[in-house]
C-alpha positions in Angstrom: 0.0 0.0 0.0 1.2 3.4 -0.9 0.0 6.8 0.1 0.7 10.2 -1.5 1.0 13.6 0.0 -2.3 15.4 0.5 -3.8 18.6 1.8 -5.3 19.0 5.1 -9.0 18.6 5.8 -11.4 19.6 8.5 -11.3 17.7 11.8 -14.2 16.3 13.8 -12.6 17.1 17.2 -11.6 20.6 18.3 -8.0 21.6 18.3 -5.9 21.2 21.4 -5.1 24.6 23.2 -2.8 25.3 26.0 -3.7 28.7 27.5 -1.0 28.7 30.3 2.0 28.5 28.0 4.8 30.9 29.3 8.5 30.6 29.1 8.8 27.0 30.2 7.3 24.0 28.5 5.5 21.3 30.6 7.7 18.3 31.3 6.1 14.9 30.5 7.5 12.0 32.6 7.8 8.5 31.2 7.5 5.5 33.3 10.2 2.8 33.3 9.1 -0.1 31.1 11.2 -2.7 33.1 10.1 -1.4 36.6 6.9 -1.9 38.6 5.3 1.3 37.3 5.7 3.3 40.5 8.9 5.1 39.7 9.3 7.9 37.1 11.9 7.7 34.4 14.1 10.4 33.0 12.1 13.5 32.2 11.7 14.3 28.5 9.9 17.0 26.6 7.5 16.4 23.7 7.1 19.9 22.2 4.7 18.6 19.5 1.9 18.4 22.2 1.9 22.2 22.2 0.9 22.3 18.5 -2.8 22.1 17.5 -3.7 19.3 15.2 -4.2 21.7 12.3 -0.5 22.7 12.5 0.7 19.1 12.5 -1.6 18.3 9.6 0.0 21.2 7.6 3.5 19.9 8.4 2.5 16.4 7.2 1.1 17.9 4.0 4.6 19.1 3.1 6.1 15.5 3.5 6.6 13.0 0.8 4.8 9.7 0.8 7.5 7.6 2.5 8.2 10.2 5.2 4.5 10.6 5.9 4.0 7.0 6.3 6.9 6.9 8.8 5.5 9.8 10.8 2.2 8.1 11.1 3.9 5.4 13.2 5.4 7.7 15.8 2.5 7.8 18.2 -1.3 7.4 18.3 -1.9 11.2 18.0 0.2 11.5 14.8 -1.5 8.4 13.4 -4.9 9.9 14.0 -3.9 13.2 12.5 -2.4 11.5 9.4 -5.6 9.5 9.0 -7.9 12.5 9.2 -5.9 14.8 7.0 -4.9 12.5 4.2 -6.6 13.3 1.0 -4.8 11.1 -1.5 -4.5 7.4 -1.4 -2.8 4.9 -3.8 -3.6 1.2 -3.3 -2.2 -1.8 -5.0 -5.5 -3.2 -6.0 -4.6 -6.9 -5.8 -7.0 -9.5 -4.5 -4.7 -10.0 -1.4 -5.5 -6.6 -0.2 -9.3 -7.4 0.2 -9.1 -8.7 3.8 -7.3 -5.5 4.9 -9.7 -3.2 3.1 -12.1 -2.6 6.1 -9.2 -1.5 8.3 -7.6 0.7 5.5 -10.8 2.4 4.6 -11.9 3.0 8.3 -8.5 4.7 8.9 -8.5 6.8 5.8 -12.2 7.7 5.6 -11.5 11.3 4.5 -9.8 10.4 1.3 -11.1 12.4 -1.8 -8.5 11.1 -4.4 -8.2 7.3 -4.8 -6.0 5.4 -7.2 -6.5 1.6 -7.6 -3.7 -0.1 -9.6 -3.2 -3.7 -10.4 -0.5 -5.3 -12.6 -1.1 -8.1 -15.1 0.7 -10.6 -13.0 -1.8 -10.4 -10.2 -5.6 -10.9 -9.7 -7.4 -7.6 -9.1 -10.1 -6.8 -6.6 -13.7 -7.9 -7.4 -17.1 -6.2 -7.3 -17.6 -6.7 -3.6 -14.3 -5.0 -2.7 -15.1 -2.1 -5.1 -18.5 -1.7 -3.5 -17.0 -1.6 -0.1 -14.7 1.2 -1.2 -17.4 3.2 -2.7 -19.5 2.8 0.5 -16.6 3.7 2.9 -15.3 6.8 1.0 -18.2 9.0 0.9 -16.2 12.1 -0.1 -14.5 10.5 -3.0 -14.1 13.1 -5.8 -11.4 11.6 -8.1 -11.1 7.9 -8.9 -8.5 6.1 -11.1 -8.9 2.4 -12.1 -6.0 0.7 -13.8 -5.8 -2.9 -14.5 -8.8 -3.8 -12.3 -10.1 -6.6 -14.5 -12.0 -8.2 -11.7 -14.5 -5.3 -11.5 -17.5 -6.1 -13.7 -20.7 -4.4 -14.7 -22.5 -5.4 -11.5 -19.8 -3.9 -9.3 -19.8 -0.6 -11.3 -23.6 -0.4 -11.2 -23.7 -0.9 -7.5 -21.0 1.6 -6.8 -22.5 4.3 -9.1 -25.4 4.6 -6.5 -22.9 5.6 -3.8 -20.7 7.8 -6.0 -23.3 9.8 -7.7 -23.2 12.8 -5.3 -19.4 13.2 -5.0 -17.5 11.9 -8.1 -16.0 14.6 -10.2 -13.2 12.9 -12.1 -12.9 9.2 -13.4 -10.1 7.5 -15.2 -10.4 3.9 -16.4 -7.5 2.0 -17.9 -7.4 -1.6 -18.9 -10.6 -2.6 -17.2 -13.2 -5.3 -18.0 -16.6 -3.7 -17.7 -18.7 -3.2 -20.8 -20.9 -0.4 -22.1 -23.7 -1.5 -19.8 -21.7 -0.7 -16.6 -20.3 2.5 -18.1 -23.7 3.7 -19.0 -25.0 3.1 -15.5 -22.1 5.0 -14.0 -22.3 7.9 -16.4 -26.1 8.2 -16.0 -25.9 8.5 -12.2 -22.7 10.4 -11.7 -24.0 13.7 -13.2 -21.4 15.9 -11.5 -18.6 14.3 -13.5 -16.3 16.8 -15.1 -13.3 14.8 -16.3 -13.6 11.4 -17.9 -10.7 9.3 -19.3 -11.2 5.9 -21.0 -8.2 3.9 -22.2 -7.8 0.3 -23.4 -11.3 -0.9 -22.7 -11.6 -4.1 -24.7 -15.1 -5.1 -23.8 -17.0 -2.2 -25.5 -19.0 -4.1 -28.1 -22.4 -2.4 -28.0 -23.7 1.0 -28.5 -23.5 3.2 -25.3 -26.9 4.2 -24.0 -27.3 7.0 -21.6 -30.5 7.2 -19.6 -32.1 10.6 -19.2 -33.5 9.9 -15.7 -32.4 7.0 -13.6 -35.2 7.4 -11.1 -33.2 7.8 -8.0 -33.0 11.6 -7.8 -29.3 11.6 -7.7 -28.7 14.1 -10.6 -30.9 16.9 -9.3 -32.9 17.0 -12.5 -29.8 17.6 -14.7 -29.2 15.8 -17.9 -26.6 13.1 -18.0 -23.0 14.5 -18.4 -24.2 18.1 -18.3 -21.0 19.2 -16.5 -18.5 17.1 -18.3 -15.7 19.4 -19.5 -12.9 17.0 -20.6 -13.2 13.7 -22.4 -10.3 11.6 -23.4 -10.6 8.4 -25.4 -7.4 6.4 -26.1 -6.5 3.0 -27.6 -10.2 2.0 -27.9 -10.9 -0.4 -30.9 -14.6 0.6 -30.9 -14.5 4.1 -29.6 -17.0 5.2 -32.2 -19.6 3.3 -30.2 -19.3 6.2 -27.6 -20.8 8.7 -30.0 -23.7 9.4 -27.7 -21.1 10.3 -25.0 -19.7 12.9 -27.2 -23.0 14.3 -28.4 -24.6 14.4 -24.9 -21.8 16.5 -23.4 -23.1 20.0 -23.8 -20.4 21.7 -21.7 -17.4 19.9 -23.2 -14.2 22.0 -23.4 -11.5 19.5 -24.3 -11.8 16.4 -26.5 -8.9 14.0 -27.0 -9.3 10.9 -29.2 -6.2 8.8 -30.1 -5.6 5.5 -31.9 -9.2 4.3 -32.6 -10.5 2.4 -35.5 -13.6 3.2 -37.5 -14.9 6.1 -39.5 -15.2 9.3 -37.4 -16.9 11.6 -39.8 -20.4 10.6 -38.7 -19.5 11.2 -35.0 -18.4 14.7 -35.6 -21.4 15.4 -37.7 -23.5 14.8 -34.6 -21.3 17.1 -32.5 -23.4 19.9 -30.9 -21.1 21.2 -28.2 -20.4 24.8 -29.1 -18.1 25.2 -26.1 -15.2 23.1 -27.3 -11.9 25.0 -27.0 -9.4 22.2 -27.6 -9.5 19.1 -29.9 -6.7 16.6 -30.2 -7.1 13.8 -32.8 -4.4 11.2 -33.6 -4.4 8.1 -35.8 -8.0 8.4 -36.8 -9.8 7.8 -40.1 -10.9 11.3 -40.6 -11.6 13.3 -43.7 -12.5 16.8 -44.7 -16.1 16.2 -43.8 -15.1 15.7 -40.2 -13.1 18.9 -40.2 -16.0 20.7 -41.8 -18.3 19.5 -39.0 -15.8 20.6 -36.4 -15.6 24.0 -37.9 -19.4 24.4 -37.9 -19.9 23.3 -34.3 -16.7 24.7 -32.6 -16.5 28.5 -33.3 -14.6 29.1 -30.2 -11.9 26.5 -30.9 -8.4 27.6 -29.6 -6.2 24.5 -29.8 -6.3 22.0 -32.8 -4.1 19.0 -32.9 -4.3 16.8 -36.0 -1.9 13.9 -36.2 -1.9 11.1 -38.8 -5.4 11.7 -40.1 -5.2 10.0 -43.5 -7.9 11.9 -45.5 -7.5 15.5 -44.3 -6.5 17.9 -47.0 -6.2 21.7 -47.6 -9.9 22.0 -48.1 -10.6 20.7 -44.5 -8.2 23.2 -42.9 -9.6 26.0 -45.0 -13.0 25.2 -43.5 -11.4 25.3 -40.1 -9.8 28.7 -40.9 -13.1 30.2 -42.1 -15.0 29.5 -38.8 -12.3 29.2 -36.0 -10.9 32.6 -35.9 -9.8 32.3 -32.2 -7.3 29.5 -33.0 -4.1 29.9 -30.9 -2.2 26.6 -31.3 -2.2 24.5 -34.4 -0.4 21.1 -34.8 -0.6 19.3 -38.2 1.3 16.0 -38.5 0.9 14.2 -41.9 3.6 11.6 -41.2 2.5 8.0 -41.7 3.0 5.5 -38.8 5.5 3.4 -40.7 7.2 5.9 -42.8 6.0 8.1 -45.7 3.5 11.0 -45.7 -0.1 11.6 -46.2 -0.3 14.0 -49.1 -2.9 16.7 -49.4 -1.8 19.3 -46.9 0.5 22.1 -48.2 0.6 25.8 -48.9 -3.0 26.3 -49.5 -4.1 25.0 -46.1 -1.5 26.8 -44.2 -2.1 30.1 -46.1 -5.8 29.9 -45.3 -5.2 29.5 -41.6 -2.7 32.2 -41.5 -4.9 34.6 -43.4 -7.8 34.2 -40.9 -6.4 33.1 -37.6 -4.4 36.1 -36.6 -4.1 35.1 -32.9 -1.9 32.1 -33.6 0.8 31.7 -31.0 2.1 28.2 -31.7 2.4 26.3 -35.0 3.8 22.8 -35.4 4.0 21.5 -39.0 5.3 18.0 -39.6 5.4 16.6 -43.1 3.5 19.5 -44.6 4.7 20.4 -48.0 5.1 24.2 -47.4 7.3 26.8 -49.1 8.2 30.4 -48.5 4.6 31.3 -49.5 3.3 29.7 -46.3 6.0 31.3 -44.2 5.3 34.7 -45.7 1.6 34.3 -44.8 2.4 33.4 -41.2 4.9 36.2 -40.8 2.5 38.8 -42.3 -0.7 37.9 -40.6 0.3 36.3 -37.2 2.3 38.9 -35.3 1.9 37.0 -32.0 3.5 33.8 -33.3 6.1 32.9 -30.6 6.6 29.1 -31.0 7.1 27.2 -34.3 8.4 23.8 -35.3 9.2 22.6 -38.9 9.7 18.9 -39.0 10.2 16.3 -41.7 9.8 18.9 -44.5 12.1 18.4 -47.5 11.2 21.9 -48.9 12.6 23.7 -45.9 16.2 24.6 -46.4 18.6 27.4 -45.8 16.7 29.9 -48.0 13.6 29.3 -45.9 15.5 29.6 -42.7 16.9 32.9 -43.9 13.4 34.2 -44.5 12.3 33.0 -41.1 15.3 34.9 -39.5 14.3 38.1 -41.4 10.5 38.1 -41.0 9.7 36.4 -37.7 10.6 39.0 -35.2 8.3 37.8 -32.4 9.6 34.2 -32.5 10.9 32.9 -29.3 11.2 29.1 -29.7 12.1 27.4 -33.0 12.5 23.7 -33.6 14.0 22.3 -36.9 13.9 18.6 -37.3 14.9 16.3 -40.2 15.1 19.1 -42.8 17.8 19.8 -45.4 19.4 22.7 -43.6 23.1 23.4 -43.1 25.3 25.7 -41.0 24.4 28.6 -43.2 20.7 28.4 -42.2 21.5 28.1 -38.5 23.8 31.1 -38.7 21.0 33.1 -40.4 18.6 32.2 -37.5 21.2 33.2 -34.9 21.8 36.5 -36.7 18.1 37.2 -37.0 15.1 36.6 -34.8 15.9 39.2 -32.1 13.5 37.6 -29.5 14.6 34.0 -30.0 15.6 32.3 -26.8 15.8 28.7 -27.8 16.7 27.0 -31.1 16.4 23.2 -31.3 18.0 21.3 -34.2 17.4 17.6 -34.6 18.5 15.1 -37.3 20.0 17.7 -39.6 23.1 16.1 -40.8 24.5 19.2 -42.5 24.7 21.1 -39.2 28.0 20.7 -37.4 28.7 21.1 -33.8 31.7 23.4 -34.3 29.5 26.0 -35.9 27.0 25.7 -33.1 29.8 26.3 -30.6 30.7 29.5 -32.4 27.1 30.6 -32.4 26.8 30.0 -28.6 29.7 32.2 -28.0 28.4 35.0 -30.3 25.0 35.0 -28.9 25.1 33.9 -25.2 21.5 34.4 -24.5 20.4 32.0 -27.1 20.0 28.3 -26.1 20.9 26.0 -28.9 20.1 22.2 -28.6 21.8 19.9 -31.1 21.5 16.1 -31.1 24.8 15.5 -33.0 28.1 14.2 -31.7 29.4 16.8 -29.2 32.9 18.3 -29.1 34.8 17.9 -25.8 35.0 20.7 -23.4 38.6 21.1 -24.1 38.1 21.5 -27.8 35.3 24.0 -27.2 37.4 26.1 -24.8 40.4 26.0 -27.2 38.1 27.3 -30.0 36.9 30.1 -27.6 40.5 31.0 -26.8 41.4 31.3 -30.5 38.4 33.5 -31.1 39.2 35.7 -28.2 42.9 36.0 -29.2 41.9 36.9 -32.8 39.4 39.6 -31.5 42.2 41.1 -29.3 44.7 41.2 -32.2 42.2 43.2 -34.3 41.4 45.5 -31.4 37.8 44.3 -30.8 38.3 42.7 -27.5 36.9 44.4 -24.4 38.0 41.9 -21.8 37.5 38.1 -21.2 34.3 36.7 -22.6 32.2 34.2 -20.6 32.3 30.9 -22.5 28.8 29.3 -22.6 28.9 25.6 -21.5 28.3 23.0 -24.0 25.7 21.2 -22.0 22.3 22.7 -22.6 18.8 21.5 -21.8 16.9 20.0 -24.6 13.4 20.3 -23.0 10.9 22.1 -25.1 7.1 22.7 -25.1 6.9 21.7 -28.8 5.8 18.2 -29.6 8.0 17.1 -32.5 7.4 13.4 -32.8 9.1 10.2 -31.4 12.6 10.2 -29.9 15.1 8.3 -31.8 18.5 6.7 -31.1 20.3 9.9 -32.0 18.8 11.7 -29.0 19.7 8.9 -26.6 23.2 8.9 -27.9 23.5 12.7 -27.5 22.2 12.5 -23.9 24.6 9.8 -22.8 27.5 11.7 -24.5 26.7 14.9 -22.8 26.3 13.2 -19.4 29.8 11.6 -19.7 31.3 14.9 -20.7 29.8 16.8 -17.8 32.7 18.7 -16.0 32.9 18.2 -12.2 35.5 19.1 -9.6 38.5 16.8 -10.0 37.6 15.6 -13.5 40.7 15.2 -15.7 40.7 17.3 -18.9 40.4 15.5 -22.1 42.5 16.2 -25.2 41.1 16.2 -28.7 42.6 12.8 -29.6 41.4 11.3 -26.4 37.9 12.7 -27.0 37.8 11.2 -30.5 38.8 7.8 -29.2 36.2 8.1 -26.4 33.4 8.8 -28.9 34.4 5.9 -31.1 35.0 3.1 -28.7 35.8 4.0 -25.1 33.0 6.1 -23.7 32.1 3.7 -20.9 35.8 2.9 -20.1 36.7 6.6 -19.9 33.8 7.4 -17.7 34.6 4.5 -15.4 38.2 5.6 -15.0 37.2 9.2 -14.2 34.6 8.0 -11.7 37.3 5.8 -9.9 39.7 8.7 -9.8 37.1 10.9 -8.2 36.2 8.4 -5.5 
């Protein structure tokens, strides 16, 4: 059993107060364990008795899971405070935990966030145990089920009567109940705001939502009237949940990933005008579906379309005509096993750039764009701050030169698997005055030596490159040569701070899967990290290390430090 840190809650007993506290604290005497109980042991002070329960609960709130579990074993008072104030609970939902559930649930009866996880190697809890959990935790607001294959439709139906007045967030991953159990749960839990369904293999019938379950639990509201976020992932028959999408009138975020079937009819029945974010990945979707989205979602702000096989420029033109509030756009036309889905190019990008002037982030992967699209984005989207161009053969050094000259508001730029060279990277570093991060991946014509020079010329710019790195000695030698040359020509104004080679490669732009080159770069940079006592590496030794002796070199350095 594991418990996570939580926030404090209200207590049923009043706090302990000590009105006569002055300069000295009361001394608490401890009886000798080995004696007859008449004598007093050595006097000791327990200052925690002077603190109210609320203060101790706030202290425990700051602790991690392991430390909090240890503190709960100090004394009965701390155990009671931990039990009453713990809001989060994570249980290994194996069948072996069933006999201990009454004691666990009676101790942590104030839990509002519960996570039940069971691995494939074990048998999960059954319907009776799940009903006991729902009956004991009356304040449960968030529930996560993962791998609980022992919970069937009967258990979900019975627990839904008890959770209907409190449950706000539900996540189900690799569970065994069918559309019948899911329907009863959704029809009764009408306060649900966040729903995630992932890898449910027994969804074989159309989902039916009852308008009125007859128990008065919904307060007269329609089913899913408060649902704001819906996430469907890895569901083979997710289109059977079309009534779930059409019944959610207040839906703000819709995420559908890796689901079979034709999705155009599902979006044709979409009637939620409040949708602000849509993420679609690996779906059979055409321009008809995009047209339906543009008609129903006039306030759309975030659109993520990845590997949609039948989407063309016409569909994105329809999006641009209606969704004028679009702030983030992600288009990925790369096929799953190589190749690209044709049909998205300059026309679609120009249509969006011409009408969606509030764009702040654009990620284009496999889109056949040219300078025409870049010119439209630069002219009509003055707030564009983040851009990624990935897997595009038509983006080379001239296009990067145009980006450097026209995109003055750009702050983050990612170039991945494009035919660019050192000249294009130098143009970006010379232009884009507000650029703070440049990420270059899988561009074979870009050399590390050129990147090192650009780091020294523009210190405030973070450049992340996933190619073989130079050693620190080589980079400092190169910096010394540049400084000496500058002093000879009278341009030096003192010693220049050399920017370290190791830079962070984290970014907010999603640019596809991570390959072997990134792993290799990470390991190389970690081995080259300079620490006190680390011997300097010469150029020949660095070359030998990259080719055959990375692990041996790092092991020798580690032994010398120890």
